N, CA and C atoms as a LAMMPS dump frame, in Angstrom:
ITEM: TIMESTEP
0
ITEM: NUMBER OF ATOMS
408
ITEM: BOX BOUNDS ff ff ff
-5.0000000000000000e+02 5.0000000000000000e+02
-5.0000000000000000e+02 5.0000000000000000e+02
-5.0000000000000000e+02 5.0000000000000000e+02
ITEM: ATOMS id mol type element x y z
1 1 1 N -457.684 -323.433 34.912
2 1 2 C -457.59 -323.348 33.466
3 1 3 C -458.986 -323.484 32.857
4 2 1 N -459.259 -322.722 31.833
5 2 2 C -460.588 -322.748 31.225
6 2 3 C -460.78 -324.005 30.381
7 3 1 N -462.038 -324.3 30.074
8 3 2 C -462.356 -325.471 29.267
9 3 3 C -461.875 -325.323 27.835
10 4 1 N -461.73 -324.087 27.389
11 4 2 C -461.291 -323.813 26.026
12 4 3 C -459.978 -323.039 26.077
13 5 1 N -458.84 -323.72 26.002
14 5 2 C -457.568 -323.018 26.142
15 5 3 C -457.313 -321.995 25.039
16 6 1 N -457.976 -322.113 23.917
17 6 2 C -457.732 -321.17 22.819
18 6 3 C -458.548 -319.895 22.947
19 7 1 N -459.393 -319.806 23.993
20 7 2 C -460.256 -318.643 24.122
21 7 3 C -459.467 -317.401 24.476
22 8 1 N -458.489 -317.517 25.357
23 8 2 C -457.713 -316.345 25.758
24 8 3 C -456.369 -316.342 25.019
25 9 1 N -456.235 -315.372 24.138
26 9 2 C -455.007 -315.212 23.369
27 9 3 C -454.496 -313.804 23.652
28 10 1 N -453.216 -313.666 23.969
29 10 2 C -452.694 -312.312 24.198
30 10 3 C -452.96 -311.424 22.991
31 11 1 N -453.19 -310.115 23.261
32 11 2 C -453.571 -309.172 22.216
33 11 3 C -452.615 -309.176 21.042
34 12 1 N -451.315 -309.227 21.269
35 12 2 C -450.341 -309.146 20.188
36 12 3 C -450.206 -310.423 19.38
37 13 1 N -450.719 -311.513 19.897
38 13 2 C -450.573 -312.793 19.205
39 13 3 C -451.561 -312.883 18.046
40 14 1 N -451.126 -313.451 16.966
41 14 2 C -451.992 -313.675 15.811
42 14 3 C -452.503 -315.105 15.918
43 15 1 N -453.797 -315.228 16.155
44 15 2 C -454.369 -316.537 16.416
45 15 3 C -455.033 -317.147 15.194
46 16 1 N -455.327 -316.358 14.199
47 16 2 C -456.051 -316.859 13.032
48 16 3 C -455.132 -316.877 11.827
49 17 1 N -455.387 -317.786 10.957
50 17 2 C -454.701 -317.838 9.672
51 17 3 C -455.683 -318.379 8.648
52 18 1 N -456.456 -317.47 8.072
53 18 2 C -457.428 -317.874 7.072
54 18 3 C -456.948 -317.415 5.707
55 19 1 N -456.743 -318.356 4.829
56 19 2 C -456.202 -318.034 3.511
57 19 3 C -457.149 -317.147 2.718
58 20 1 N -458.453 -317.242 2.993
59 20 2 C -459.419 -316.429 2.252
60 20 3 C -459.194 -314.939 2.512
61 21 1 N -458.926 -314.594 3.771
62 21 2 C -458.681 -313.193 4.111
63 21 3 C -457.4 -312.691 3.45
64 22 1 N -456.369 -313.515 3.49
65 22 2 C -455.093 -313.098 2.897
66 22 3 C -455.202 -312.957 1.384
67 23 1 N -455.99 -313.798 0.753
68 23 2 C -456.189 -313.661 -0.692
69 23 3 C -456.965 -312.386 -1.017
70 24 1 N -457.921 -312.018 -0.176
71 24 2 C -458.634 -310.749 -0.353
72 24 3 C -457.674 -309.573 -0.207
73 25 1 N -456.782 -309.643 0.769
74 25 2 C -455.791 -308.579 0.971
75 25 3 C -454.879 -308.464 -0.245
76 26 1 N -454.405 -309.599 -0.751
77 26 2 C -453.532 -309.578 -1.935
78 26 3 C -454.271 -309.057 -3.17
79 27 1 N -455.544 -309.428 -3.309
80 27 2 C -456.335 -308.92 -4.44
81 27 3 C -456.488 -307.409 -4.337
82 28 1 N -456.702 -306.899 -3.127
83 28 2 C -456.794 -305.456 -2.933
84 28 3 C -455.483 -304.759 -3.246
85 29 1 N -454.382 -305.354 -2.839
86 29 2 C -453.068 -304.781 -3.138
87 29 3 C -452.829 -304.745 -4.643
88 30 1 N -453.209 -305.816 -5.327
89 30 2 C -453.085 -305.837 -6.788
90 30 3 C -453.913 -304.712 -7.409
91 31 1 N -455.123 -304.538 -6.915
92 31 2 C -456.013 -303.515 -7.465
93 31 3 C -455.467 -302.106 -7.228
94 32 1 N -454.883 -301.88 -6.065
95 32 2 C -454.305 -300.571 -5.766
96 32 3 C -453.136 -300.276 -6.698
97 33 1 N -452.321 -301.279 -6.967
98 33 2 C -451.102 -301.064 -7.754
99 33 3 C -451.288 -301.269 -9.253
100 34 1 N -452.37 -301.885 -9.675
101 34 2 C -452.545 -302.223 -11.087
102 34 3 C -452.509 -301.032 -12.042
103 35 1 N -453.036 -299.866 -11.691
104 35 2 C -452.918 -298.754 -12.647
105 35 3 C -451.463 -298.375 -12.947
106 36 1 N -450.554 -298.699 -12.038
107 36 2 C -449.142 -298.379 -12.262
108 36 3 C -448.517 -299.237 -13.358
109 37 1 N -448.764 -300.543 -13.319
110 37 2 C -448.087 -301.406 -14.283
111 37 3 C -448.911 -301.755 -15.512
112 38 1 N -450.196 -301.423 -15.512
113 38 2 C -450.99 -301.686 -16.709
114 38 3 C -450.803 -300.596 -17.762
115 39 1 N -450.098 -299.546 -17.394
116 39 2 C -449.773 -298.468 -18.333
117 39 3 C -451.008 -298.001 -19.093
118 40 1 N -452.036 -297.751 -18.355
119 40 2 C -453.285 -297.339 -18.983
120 40 3 C -453.323 -295.827 -19.174
121 41 1 N -453.978 -295.419 -20.198
122 41 2 C -454.181 -294 -20.451
123 41 3 C -455.56 -293.559 -19.949
124 42 1 N -456.224 -294.461 -19.265
125 42 2 C -457.552 -294.173 -18.736
126 42 3 C -457.435 -293.385 -17.436
127 43 1 N -457.861 -292.145 -17.396
128 43 2 C -457.808 -291.41 -16.134
129 43 3 C -458.766 -291.976 -15.096
130 44 1 N -459.741 -292.735 -15.54
131 44 2 C -460.708 -293.309 -14.608
132 44 3 C -460.187 -294.565 -13.93
133 45 1 N -458.969 -294.955 -14.214
134 45 2 C -458.374 -296.115 -13.554
135 45 3 C -458.222 -295.874 -12.058
136 46 1 N -458.241 -294.624 -11.679
137 46 2 C -458.123 -294.275 -10.265
138 46 3 C -459.323 -294.781 -9.464
139 47 1 N -460.431 -295.11 -10.141
140 47 2 C -461.606 -295.683 -9.489
141 47 3 C -461.252 -296.947 -8.722
142 48 1 N -460.308 -297.703 -9.219
143 48 2 C -459.999 -298.998 -8.631
144 48 3 C -459.218 -298.881 -7.327
145 49 1 N -458.481 -297.809 -7.15
146 49 2 C -457.628 -297.672 -5.969
147 49 3 C -458.435 -297.678 -4.666
148 50 1 N -459.489 -296.884 -4.516
149 50 2 C -460.245 -296.938 -3.251
150 50 3 C -460.862 -298.306 -2.98
151 51 1 N -461.305 -298.985 -4.026
152 51 2 C -461.858 -300.327 -3.824
153 51 3 C -460.783 -301.301 -3.371
154 52 1 N -459.581 -301.16 -3.9
155 52 2 C -458.469 -301.982 -3.439
156 52 3 C -458.15 -301.732 -1.978
157 53 1 N -458.195 -300.475 -1.57
158 53 2 C -457.962 -300.132 -0.166
159 53 3 C -459.049 -300.747 0.714
160 54 1 N -460.291 -300.722 0.256
161 54 2 C -461.391 -301.346 1.014
162 54 3 C -461.129 -302.836 1.195
163 55 1 N -460.692 -303.506 0.134
164 55 2 C -460.395 -304.943 0.256
165 55 3 C -459.278 -305.19 1.263
166 56 1 N -458.24 -304.372 1.217
167 56 2 C -457.115 -304.543 2.149
168 56 3 C -457.582 -304.33 3.591
169 57 1 N -458.292 -303.241 3.833
170 57 2 C -458.718 -302.901 5.199
171 57 3 C -459.665 -303.96 5.762
172 58 1 N -460.69 -304.317 4.999
173 58 2 C -461.673 -305.259 5.54
174 58 3 C -461.152 -306.696 5.524
175 59 1 N -460.271 -307.033 4.596
176 59 2 C -459.631 -308.351 4.642
177 59 3 C -458.779 -308.496 5.886
178 60 1 N -458.012 -307.458 6.212
179 60 2 C -457.184 -307.485 7.424
180 60 3 C -458.058 -307.486 8.677
181 61 1 N -459.124 -306.692 8.656
182 61 2 C -460.036 -306.643 9.805
183 61 3 C -460.651 -308.019 10.051
184 62 1 N -461.056 -308.68 8.987
185 62 2 C -461.636 -310.01 9.109
186 62 3 C -460.604 -311.016 9.628
187 63 1 N -459.373 -310.853 9.223
188 63 2 C -458.313 -311.779 9.653
189 63 3 C -457.985 -311.629 11.13
190 64 1 N -457.904 -310.406 11.605
191 64 2 C -457.393 -310.181 12.942
192 64 3 C -458.451 -309.943 14.012
193 65 1 N -459.695 -309.743 13.62
194 65 2 C -460.761 -309.498 14.592
195 65 3 C -461.917 -310.465 14.336
196 66 1 N -461.931 -311.547 15.047
197 66 2 C -462.946 -312.589 14.862
198 66 3 C -464.364 -312.045 15.027
199 67 1 N -464.585 -311.196 16.017
200 67 2 C -465.932 -310.699 16.284
201 67 3 C -466.445 -309.793 15.164
202 68 1 N -465.567 -309.129 14.454
203 68 2 C -465.965 -308.237 13.359
204 68 3 C -465.963 -308.944 12.017
205 69 1 N -465.672 -310.217 12.03
206 69 2 C -465.469 -310.969 10.803
207 69 3 C -466.689 -310.95 9.882
208 70 1 N -467.878 -311.156 10.415
209 70 2 C -469.075 -311.22 9.568
210 70 3 C -469.302 -309.896 8.844
211 71 1 N -469.18 -308.787 9.564
212 71 2 C -469.347 -307.477 8.941
213 71 3 C -468.28 -307.246 7.879
214 72 1 N -467.034 -307.563 8.215
215 72 2 C -465.924 -307.344 7.279
216 72 3 C -466.086 -308.2 6.022
217 73 1 N -466.524 -309.432 6.182
218 73 2 C -466.737 -310.295 5.021
219 73 3 C -467.851 -309.751 4.134
220 74 1 N -468.891 -309.219 4.741
221 74 2 C -469.954 -308.596 3.966
222 74 3 C -469.452 -307.393 3.187
223 75 1 N -468.595 -306.605 3.804
224 75 2 C -468.032 -305.437 3.122
225 75 3 C -467.112 -305.857 1.974
226 76 1 N -466.364 -306.947 2.156
227 76 2 C -465.517 -307.456 1.069
228 76 3 C -466.386 -307.896 -0.103
229 77 1 N -467.486 -308.596 0.179
230 77 2 C -468.391 -309.027 -0.896
231 77 3 C -469.028 -307.828 -1.595
232 78 1 N -469.45 -306.836 -0.827
233 78 2 C -470.043 -305.632 -1.41
234 78 3 C -469.02 -304.881 -2.263
235 79 1 N -467.809 -304.764 -1.766
236 79 2 C -466.747 -304.123 -2.555
237 79 3 C -466.491 -304.904 -3.832
238 80 1 N -466.52 -306.242 -3.746
239 80 2 C -466.335 -307.068 -4.939
240 80 3 C -467.394 -306.797 -5.988
241 81 1 N -468.638 -306.625 -5.55
242 81 2 C -469.716 -306.308 -6.5
243 81 3 C -469.484 -304.953 -7.161
244 82 1 N -469.074 -303.964 -6.376
245 82 2 C -468.776 -302.648 -6.948
246 82 3 C -467.566 -302.701 -7.881
247 83 1 N -466.589 -303.517 -7.536
248 83 2 C -465.397 -303.654 -8.398
249 83 3 C -465.791 -304.251 -9.74
250 84 1 N -466.655 -305.257 -9.717
251 84 2 C -467.112 -305.865 -10.973
252 84 3 C -467.866 -304.84 -11.816
253 85 1 N -468.677 -304.004 -11.184
254 85 2 C -469.46 -302.998 -11.915
255 85 3 C -468.637 -301.775 -12.315
256 86 1 N -467.492 -301.56 -11.703
257 86 2 C -466.736 -300.324 -11.922
258 86 3 C -466.304 -300.072 -13.37
259 87 1 N -465.974 -301.071 -14.191
260 87 2 C -465.643 -300.748 -15.582
261 87 3 C -466.815 -300.125 -16.348
262 88 1 N -468.025 -300.56 -16.068
263 88 2 C -469.188 -299.974 -16.746
264 88 3 C -469.511 -298.603 -16.169
265 89 1 N -469.447 -298.496 -14.858
266 89 2 C -469.735 -297.211 -14.214
267 89 3 C -468.678 -296.177 -14.593
268 90 1 N -467.421 -296.597 -14.605
269 90 2 C -466.32 -295.684 -14.88
270 90 3 C -466.034 -295.452 -16.347
271 91 1 N -466.695 -296.185 -17.216
272 91 2 C -466.528 -295.973 -18.647
273 91 3 C -465.265 -296.582 -19.241
274 92 1 N -464.729 -297.633 -18.613
275 92 2 C -463.553 -298.279 -19.207
276 92 3 C -463.782 -299.769 -19.45
277 93 1 N -465.054 -300.142 -19.654
278 93 2 C -465.384 -301.537 -19.945
279 93 3 C -464.904 -301.895 -21.344
280 94 1 N -464.64 -303.138 -21.542
281 94 2 C -464.177 -303.646 -22.827
282 94 3 C -463.089 -304.671 -22.596
283 95 1 N -462.513 -305.142 -23.672
284 95 2 C -461.456 -306.129 -23.548
285 95 3 C -460.114 -305.428 -23.377
286 96 1 N -459.962 -304.768 -22.249
287 96 2 C -458.683 -304.152 -21.932
288 96 3 C -458.212 -304.697 -20.591
289 97 1 N -456.935 -304.556 -20.325
290 97 2 C -456.348 -305.159 -19.129
291 97 3 C -456.95 -304.6 -17.839
292 98 1 N -457.28 -303.343 -17.826
293 98 2 C -457.821 -302.734 -16.615
294 98 3 C -459.201 -303.294 -16.279
295 99 1 N -460.061 -303.398 -17.27
296 99 2 C -461.408 -303.936 -17.039
297 99 3 C -461.347 -305.413 -16.656
298 100 1 N -460.508 -306.175 -17.327
299 100 2 C -460.384 -307.6 -17.006
300 100 3 C -459.831 -307.783 -15.595
301 101 1 N -458.892 -306.934 -15.211
302 101 2 C -458.365 -306.992 -13.84
303 101 3 C -459.459 -306.693 -12.824
304 102 1 N -460.269 -305.688 -13.102
305 102 2 C -461.359 -305.338 -12.186
306 102 3 C -462.344 -306.489 -12.053
307 103 1 N -462.717 -307.09 -13.16
308 103 2 C -463.664 -308.208 -13.101
309 103 3 C -463.078 -309.391 -12.348
310 104 1 N -461.827 -309.708 -12.587
311 104 2 C -461.188 -310.844 -11.91
312 104 3 C -461.064 -310.587 -10.405
313 105 1 N -460.606 -309.413 -10.031
314 105 2 C -460.441 -309.097 -8.606
315 105 3 C -461.799 -309.049 -7.917
316 106 1 N -462.798 -308.486 -8.555
317 106 2 C -464.14 -308.459 -7.965
318 106 3 C -464.68 -309.855 -7.729
319 107 1 N -464.489 -310.734 -8.704
320 107 2 C -464.944 -312.118 -8.547
321 107 3 C -464.19 -312.818 -7.42
322 108 1 N -462.885 -312.605 -7.344
323 108 2 C -462.087 -313.198 -6.263
324 108 3 C -462.586 -312.695 -4.908
325 109 1 N -462.859 -311.402 -4.795
326 109 2 C -463.33 -310.836 -3.526
327 109 3 C -464.652 -311.464 -3.095
328 110 1 N -465.581 -311.597 -4.015
329 110 2 C -466.879 -312.182 -3.672
330 110 3 C -466.73 -313.642 -3.275
331 111 1 N -465.969 -314.401 -4.045
332 111 2 C -465.784 -315.827 -3.747
333 111 3 C -465.079 -316.01 -2.405
334 112 1 N -464.062 -315.194 -2.12
335 112 2 C -463.346 -315.318 -0.848
336 112 3 C -464.238 -314.95 0.333
337 113 1 N -465.095 -313.951 0.177
338 113 2 C -466.029 -313.592 1.248
339 113 3 C -467.009 -314.739 1.51
340 114 1 N -467.466 -315.379 0.454
341 114 2 C -468.377 -316.522 0.613
342 114 3 C -467.665 -317.679 1.3
343 115 1 N -466.447 -318.015 0.85
344 115 2 C -465.693 -319.109 1.479
345 115 3 C -465.43 -318.829 2.954
346 116 1 N -465.052 -317.607 3.289
347 116 2 C -464.766 -317.266 4.681
348 116 3 C -466.037 -317.311 5.518
349 117 1 N -467.161 -316.881 4.974
350 117 2 C -468.423 -316.949 5.706
351 117 3 C -468.8 -318.403 5.984
352 118 1 N -468.657 -319.254 4.993
353 118 2 C -468.952 -320.681 5.173
354 118 3 C -468.004 -321.285 6.201
355 119 1 N -466.734 -320.948 6.118
356 119 2 C -465.742 -321.476 7.052
357 119 3 C -466.027 -321.026 8.485
358 120 1 N -466.365 -319.742 8.656
359 120 2 C -466.659 -319.214 9.989
360 120 3 C -467.899 -319.884 10.565
361 121 1 N -468.923 -320.028 9.766
362 121 2 C -470.152 -320.68 10.253
363 121 3 C -469.901 -322.138 10.605
364 122 1 N -469.067 -322.812 9.826
365 122 2 C -468.747 -324.212 10.113
366 122 3 C -468.009 -324.317 11.447
367 123 1 N -467.09 -323.378 11.732
368 123 2 C -466.366 -323.396 13.002
369 123 3 C -467.324 -323.22 14.177
370 124 1 N -468.303 -322.329 14.04
371 124 2 C -469.239 -322.081 15.123
372 124 3 C -470.2 -323.259 15.279
373 125 1 N -470.71 -323.799 14.18
374 125 2 C -471.656 -324.916 14.231
375 125 3 C -471.004 -326.163 14.806
376 126 1 N -469.732 -326.381 14.516
377 126 2 C -469.042 -327.566 15.019
378 126 3 C -468.6 -327.398 16.465
379 127 1 N -469.075 -326.365 17.125
380 127 2 C -468.766 -326.19 18.533
381 127 3 C -467.565 -325.315 18.799
382 128 1 N -467.011 -324.772 17.765
383 128 2 C -465.853 -323.908 17.959
384 128 3 C -466.263 -322.596 18.586
385 129 1 N -465.391 -322.02 19.327
386 129 2 C -465.609 -320.733 19.942
387 129 3 C -464.783 -319.69 19.205
388 130 1 N -465.231 -318.478 19.152
389 130 2 C -464.386 -317.432 18.594
390 130 3 C -463.056 -317.393 19.343
391 131 1 N -461.983 -317.236 18.621
392 131 2 C -460.66 -317.277 19.233
393 131 3 C -460.443 -316.076 20.133
394 132 1 N -460.879 -314.925 19.712
395 132 2 C -460.703 -313.717 20.526
396 132 3 C -462.045 -313.374 21.184
397 133 1 N -462.019 -313.254 22.473
398 133 2 C -463.201 -312.825 23.179
399 133 3 C -462.824 -311.627 24.039
400 134 1 N -463.783 -310.755 24.327
401 134 2 C -463.437 -309.588 25.145
402 134 3 C -463.054 -310.011 26.548
403 135 1 N -462.135 -309.288 27.134
404 135 2 C -461.701 -309.556 28.501
405 135 3 C -462.679 -308.888 29.455
406 136 1 N -463.029 -309.605 30.482
407 136 2 C -463.958 -309.039 31.479
408 136 3 C -463.212 -308.71 32.741
């Protein structure tokens, strides 16, 4: 038996449960669906959908692939910055529900990426090993 029993986890098993990743996924889902229920007449609301998909994909990637976590967290933070800027770039800035949603989701994405990065570094510094390692 190895010194670290948590190092080998069967491929189908979900070994991680980080709330930061799941909150990023939920924020992305909200962003993808928000043009539907905000009843906006802004045709540029479609700008938010690809950013929501990015949050979902990289949030899930960060959750399920420990080795790709740092890259995925960086992409979530970068997407969050673009989401915050999207109302100005897309021409729908102002005190409307769509712009406020974009700013809130962008801020959540950046904060969650920072929290997950701090959490991951703390696990490694405290002697923790990545849960998933490649099989040799």
